[in-house]
Structures are given as structure tokens and as C-alpha cells.
TORRO-384079 format. One record per residue: residue number from 0; x, z negated, y negated of N, C-alpha, C, O in turn; residue in three letters. Coordinates in Angstrom, 1 decimal. Each point is the difference from the previous one (the first is absolute). Layout:
% residues N
   seq     n.px     n.pz     n.py    ca.px    ca.pz    ca.py     c.px     c.pz     c.py     o.px     o.pz     o.py   type
   NUM        X        Z        Y        X        Z        Y        X        Z        Y        X        Z        Y    ALA
...
% end
This chain:
% residues 86
   seq     n.px     n.pz     n.py    ca.px    ca.pz    ca.py     c.px     c.pz     c.py     o.px     o.pz     o.py   type
     0     12.6     -5.7     11.9      0.2      0.5     -1.4     -0.5     -0.7     -0.4     -1.2      0.0      0.3    MET
     1      1.9     -0.9     -1.4     -0.9     -1.2     -0.9     -1.0      0.2     -1.3      0.2      1.0     -0.8    ALA
     2     -1.2     -2.1      0.7     -0.9      1.1     -1.2      0.3     -0.3     -1.3      0.1     -1.1     -0.6    GLU
     3      0.2      2.1      0.4     -0.6     -0.1     -2.1     -0.4     -0.9      0.1     -0.7     -0.6      0.8    THR
     4      1.5      0.4     -2.6     -1.3     -1.0     -0.8     -0.9      0.7     -0.4     -1.0     -0.7     -0.1    ASP
     5      0.8      2.7     -0.6     -0.7      0.8      0.3     -0.7     -0.1      1.0     -1.1     -0.2     -0.4    ILE
     6      1.1      0.4      1.7     -0.6      0.2      0.7     -0.8     -0.7      0.7     -0.7      0.4      0.9    GLU
     7      0.9     -2.0     -1.6     -0.6     -1.1      0.4     -1.2     -0.4     -0.6     -1.0     -0.6      0.4    SER
     8      1.6      1.4     -2.0     -1.0     -0.1     -1.1     -1.2      0.6      0.5     -1.0     -0.6      0.2    LEU
     9      1.2      2.0      0.0     -1.3      1.2      0.8     -0.5     -1.3      0.9     -0.8     -0.8     -0.4    ILE
    10      1.3      0.7      2.0     -0.4     -0.2      0.7     -0.8     -1.4      0.0     -0.6     -0.5      0.9    ARG
    11      0.8     -0.2     -2.6     -0.8     -1.3     -0.4     -1.2      0.9     -0.4     -0.9     -0.1      0.9    SER
    12      0.5      1.1     -1.9     -0.9      0.9     -0.6     -0.6     -0.1      0.9     -0.8     -1.0      0.2    LEU
    13      1.2      2.2      1.0     -1.2      1.0      0.3     -0.2     -1.0      1.1     -0.8     -0.5     -0.8    VAL
    14      0.8     -0.5      2.2     -0.6     -0.5      0.8     -1.7     -0.6     -0.5     -1.1      0.1      0.5    ILE
    15      1.8     -0.5     -1.5     -2.0     -0.8     -0.6     -0.8      0.9     -0.2     -1.1     -0.2     -0.3    PRO
    16      1.7      1.7      0.7     -0.9      1.1      0.1     -0.4      0.9      1.1     -0.8      0.9      0.2    LEU
    17      1.5     -1.5      0.6     -0.1      1.1      1.1     -0.8     -0.6      1.1      0.2     -1.2      0.3    LEU
    18     -1.2      1.9      0.3     -0.5     -0.4      1.7      0.8     -0.7      0.8     -0.2     -1.1      0.4    LYS
    19      1.2      2.0     -0.1      0.9     -0.5      1.5      1.7      0.4     -1.2      0.5      0.9     -0.6    GLN
    20     -0.3     -2.1      0.8      1.2     -0.1     -1.3      1.0      0.6      0.9      1.1      0.4     -0.5    PRO
    21     -1.5     -0.3      2.5      1.2     -0.6      0.6      0.3      1.3     -0.4      1.2      0.1     -0.4    GLN
    22     -2.0      1.1      0.4      0.9      1.1      0.4      0.5      0.4     -1.2      0.0      1.2      0.0    ALA
    23      0.7     -2.0     -1.6      0.3      0.3     -0.7      1.7      0.5     -0.1      0.9     -0.8      0.4    LEU
    24     -0.5      2.1     -0.9      1.2      0.0      0.0      1.1      0.8     -1.5     -0.3      0.6     -1.0    SER
    25      1.4     -1.2      1.6      0.2      0.3     -1.8      1.7      0.8      0.3      0.8     -0.2      0.9    ILE
    26     -0.8      0.9     -1.7      1.5      0.6      0.5      1.0      0.5     -1.0     -0.4      0.9     -0.8    THR
    27      1.5     -1.2      0.8      0.0      0.4     -2.2      1.6      1.4      0.8      0.8      0.1      1.0    GLN
    28     -1.0      0.4     -1.9      0.9      1.1     -0.4      1.2      0.1     -0.5     -0.2     -1.2     -0.1    LYS
    29      1.1      1.4     -0.3      0.5      0.3     -1.1      0.3      1.6     -0.2      0.2      0.9      0.8    ASP
    30     -0.1     -1.0     -2.6      0.4      1.7      0.4      1.3      0.1     -1.4      1.1     -0.6      0.3    ASP
    31     -1.1      1.2     -1.5      0.8      0.3     -0.7     -0.4     -1.3     -1.6      0.8     -0.7     -0.7    GLY
    32     -2.1      0.8      0.6     -0.4     -0.5     -1.3     -1.4     -1.2      1.1     -0.5     -1.0     -0.6    ARG
    33      0.4      1.2      1.4     -0.9     -1.3      0.6      0.1      0.0      0.7      0.5      0.9      0.7    TYR
    34     -1.3     -3.2     -0.5      0.2      0.1      0.8     -2.1      0.0      0.7     -0.9     -0.6     -0.5    HIS
    35      0.8      1.3      1.4     -1.4      0.5      0.4     -0.3     -1.5      1.0      0.9     -0.5      0.7    ARG
    36     -2.2      0.0     -0.9     -0.6     -0.8      1.2     -1.2      1.0      0.0     -0.4      0.6     -1.0    TYR
    37      0.0     -0.6      2.3     -0.9      0.6      0.7     -1.0     -0.9      0.6      0.3     -0.3      1.2    ILE
    38     -1.7     -0.5     -1.5     -0.8     -0.1      0.8     -0.5      0.4      0.9     -0.4      1.2     -0.2    ILE
    39      0.0     -1.7      1.6     -0.4      0.5      1.2     -0.9     -0.4      0.6      0.4     -0.5      1.0    ASP
    40     -1.4      0.3     -1.0     -1.9     -1.1      0.6     -0.5      1.0      0.6      0.3      1.0     -0.5    VAL
    41     -1.2     -0.9      1.9     -0.9      0.1      0.4     -0.8      0.7     -1.0      0.0     -0.3     -1.1    ALA
    42     -0.7      1.6      1.7     -0.5      1.1     -0.6     -1.3     -1.0     -0.1     -0.7      0.8      0.4    PRO
    43      0.1     -1.7     -0.5     -1.1     -0.3     -0.3      0.3     -0.4     -1.0     -0.7      0.8     -0.7    ASN
    44      1.5     -1.6     -0.3      1.0     -0.8     -1.1      0.0      0.4     -0.8     -0.3     -0.5     -1.1    ASP
    45      0.6      2.2      1.4      0.9      0.6     -1.0     -1.4      0.2     -1.5      0.4      0.3     -1.1    VAL
    46     -1.6     -0.4      1.5     -0.9      0.1     -1.1      0.5     -1.7     -0.8      0.6     -0.1     -1.1    GLY
    47     -1.0     -0.8      1.8      0.0     -1.0     -0.3      1.0     -0.7     -1.5     -0.2     -0.8     -0.9    ARG
    48      1.1      1.5      1.3      1.5      0.1     -0.1      0.2      0.9     -1.5      0.6     -0.4     -0.9    LEU
    49     -1.0      1.2      0.8      0.2      1.2     -1.5     -1.6     -1.1     -1.0      0.1     -0.8     -0.9    ILE
    50     -1.0      1.2      1.5     -0.8     -0.5     -0.1     -0.4      0.7     -1.1      0.9      0.5     -0.6    GLY
    51     -2.4     -0.2      0.2     -0.6      0.6     -1.1      0.5      1.2     -0.7      1.1     -0.4     -0.4    ARG
    52     -1.2      1.3      0.1      0.6      0.9     -1.0      1.3     -0.3      0.0      0.7      0.7     -0.8    GLN
    53     -0.1     -1.5      1.5      1.8     -0.5      0.9      0.0     -1.3     -1.6      0.9      0.0     -0.8    GLY
    54     -1.6     -0.5      0.8      0.3     -1.4     -1.2      0.9     -0.9      0.9      1.0     -0.6     -0.4    HIS
    55     -1.3      0.4      1.4      0.5     -1.3      0.9      1.8      0.4     -0.1      1.0     -0.3     -0.7    VAL
    56     -1.2      1.0      2.0      1.4      1.8     -0.2      1.1     -0.1     -1.2      1.3      0.1      0.2    ALA
    57     -2.1     -0.3     -1.7      0.7      0.6     -1.2      0.8     -1.7     -0.5      1.2     -0.2     -0.4    ALA
    58     -2.3     -0.8      0.4      0.6     -1.3     -0.2      1.3     -0.5      1.5      1.1     -0.3     -0.4    VAL
    59     -1.2      0.3      1.4      0.9      0.0      0.8      1.4      0.5     -0.5      1.0     -0.8      0.0    LEU
    60     -0.8      2.4     -0.4      0.7     -0.1     -0.4      0.2      0.1     -1.5      0.9      0.8     -0.3    ARG
    61     -1.5     -1.4     -0.7      0.2     -1.1     -0.8      1.0     -0.5      0.2      1.1      0.4     -0.1    THR
    62     -1.5     -1.5      0.5      0.7     -1.0      0.6      1.3     -0.2      0.8      0.9     -0.9      0.0    ILE
    63     -1.0      2.3      0.7      1.6     -0.2      0.6      0.7      0.8     -0.7      1.1     -0.2     -0.4    VAL
    64     -1.8      1.4      0.4      1.1      0.5     -1.1      0.5     -0.5     -2.0      0.7      0.6     -0.8    GLU
    65     -1.5     -2.0      0.8      0.5     -0.7     -0.9      1.2     -1.0      0.1      0.5     -0.7     -0.9    GLY
    66     -0.1      0.8      2.4      0.9     -1.3      0.5      1.2      1.0     -0.2      0.8     -0.2      1.0    THR
    67     -0.5      0.9     -1.6      1.3      1.3      0.0      0.8     -0.5     -1.0     -0.3     -0.1     -1.2    GLN
    68      1.8     -0.4      2.0      1.0     -0.3     -1.3      0.3      0.6     -0.9      0.5      1.1      0.4    SER
    69     -0.4     -1.3     -1.4      0.2      1.2     -1.4      1.0      0.2     -0.5      0.3      0.4     -1.1    ARG
    70      0.4     -0.8      2.0      1.8      0.2      0.0      0.4      2.4      0.3     -0.1      0.8      0.9    ARG
    71      0.5     -0.9     -1.8      0.6      1.7     -0.1     -0.2      0.4      1.5     -1.0      0.5      0.7    ALA
    72      2.1     -0.7     -0.5     -0.1      0.5      1.5      0.0     -0.4      1.4      0.8      0.0      1.0    ASN
    73     -2.4     -0.6     -1.2     -0.4     -0.1      1.4     -1.5      0.2     -0.7     -0.6      0.1     -1.1    SER
    74      0.2      0.2      2.9     -1.1      1.4      0.6     -1.0     -0.6     -0.5      0.2     -1.1     -0.5    LYS
    75     -1.5      1.6      0.2     -1.3     -0.1     -0.1     -0.3      0.0      1.6      0.6      0.7      0.8    ARG
    76     -1.6     -1.7     -0.6     -1.0      0.5      1.2     -1.1     -0.2     -0.7     -0.4     -0.5     -1.1    VAL
    77     -0.2      1.5      2.5     -1.3      0.9     -0.2     -0.7     -0.5      1.5      0.6     -0.2      1.1    ARG
    78     -1.8      0.0     -1.4     -1.1     -0.5      0.8     -0.8      1.5      0.8     -0.4      0.9     -0.6    LEU
    79      0.4     -1.1      1.9     -1.2      1.4      0.3     -0.6     -1.0      1.4      0.7     -0.7      0.6    LEU
    80     -1.8      0.9     -0.3     -0.9      0.3      0.7     -0.3      0.7      0.8     -0.7      0.9     -0.3    ILE
    81      1.1     -1.0      1.5      0.0      1.1      1.4     -1.7      0.5      0.4     -0.4     -0.3      1.1    ASN
    82     -0.3      0.9     -1.9     -1.5      0.9      0.5     -0.5      0.7      1.2      0.1      1.2      0.3    ASP
    83     -0.6     -2.6      0.7      0.2      1.1      1.3     -1.3      0.4     -0.3     -0.6      0.2      1.1    HIS
    84     -0.5      0.0     -2.5     -1.4      0.8      0.6     -0.4      1.3     -0.9     -1.2      0.4     -0.3    ARG
    85      2.6      0.3      0.1      0.3      1.4     -0.1      1.0      1.0      1.3      0.1      1.2     -0.2    HIS
% end
């Protein structure tokens, strides 16, 4: 399956933050309203990706979700981080 522009953007933003970039996995799931991109990383990299008080995750979401099309019929983009710590 070919990588989408959004997956490429996510990969370029996330890889510099990780100690184990080879463990990065991005899954896309579509439902009626959203294109959901789920980031899965090594358990010891989850904290680095979320950041203190969620600041890094918030910035990532702002950038990725800001790329969505403004057309009326287009699906919205959501970025989720799979948290293995709990």
C-alpha cells in the first residue's frame, strides 16, 4: 500500500523524536466522518511522543489536523497515539 501525504508528514515529524524509529507504525482507519491515523511506537518512546503534559502530542495534532481539506464533503483528519503504558 502506498504511503499517503499525511502519513509521510507524520513520519517526518515523529521520527526525530524517537529512540527506536524502526518501531514506528502508522495505521489509517476510515469511518463515516474521519480519516484516523494511529501512531504506534515502542513502549519506551510513547512518553517522548506525548511530551510533558501532552504538549508534543498537541502540536503534532495541530499540524496534522490542520492539513485537512476545507471542502464540505471531505472527511476530517484525526491523529491518535497508541499508549502502551497503561
